[in-house]
N, C-alpha and C positions, 0 to 999 in steps of 0.2 A: 158471610157464613157459608161453609161448604155444604153442598147438597149431594145426597145419594138416593138412589131408588132401590127399594126393597121389594122383591117380587118372586113369584113362582113362575115356571115356564114348562111347557111341553112342546117337544119338537118331534114331528113324524117325518120319516124319510121315505122317499118315493120308491126305494128298493126294499122296503120293509123295515120294521123296527122303529125305535125312537129313543129319546132321552128325556129326562125330567130334571128340573132343578127346583129346590125348595129354599125359600128365604135367601135367594141370591141377592147380592148387593153389588151395585155398580155406581161409580162416581159419575156425576152428570154436571154439565154446565147449565146454569140458569136454574129455574124453579120447577121445570116439568120436562117430560119427554113423552112423546106419543108411543103407543103400543107398536106401531109400524117401525119407528126409529129404533126402539128397543130390540125388536125382533131382528132387524137388519144388523144391528151392532153385535148381538150374540152370535149370529151365524157367521159374520165376517171375522170377529175376534177369535172364535173357536175354530175357524177355517173348516167349517162343515160343508160337505158336498151332498148333492141329491136330496136337498131339503124340500119337504112338502109343506105341510101346515105347521105354523108356529102359533102357539097360544100363550098369551101373557095373562097371568092370573094374580089376584090379590096385590096389585101394584099400589105402593104408597111412597111418597117422597118423605125423606127423613133428613134431619140436620145431623150430620156426622162428618168428621174430618175425612178428607179424601185419603185413600190408602195407596193408590197407585201413583208412583212417581212419573213425571213426564217422560223420563228416559225409558220407562217400562213399556211405553206404547208400541214399540217395535216388536214386541214379543207376543 
């Protein structure tokens, strides 16, 4: 069965400002993902720079079909 993680996040930038995401969904391998891995994935996948603190909130693993095709991983 396909697993996804549903979560909220807050990212602060070292040069000021920040971004937030609510009810963000992400395909995962396996049955869990650590907050640290999740934070690293978001920062790398969104190509964010000058990232300070990343907070992962309201994380839960759900059973849902993966949305991203393997070919999409390069984008």
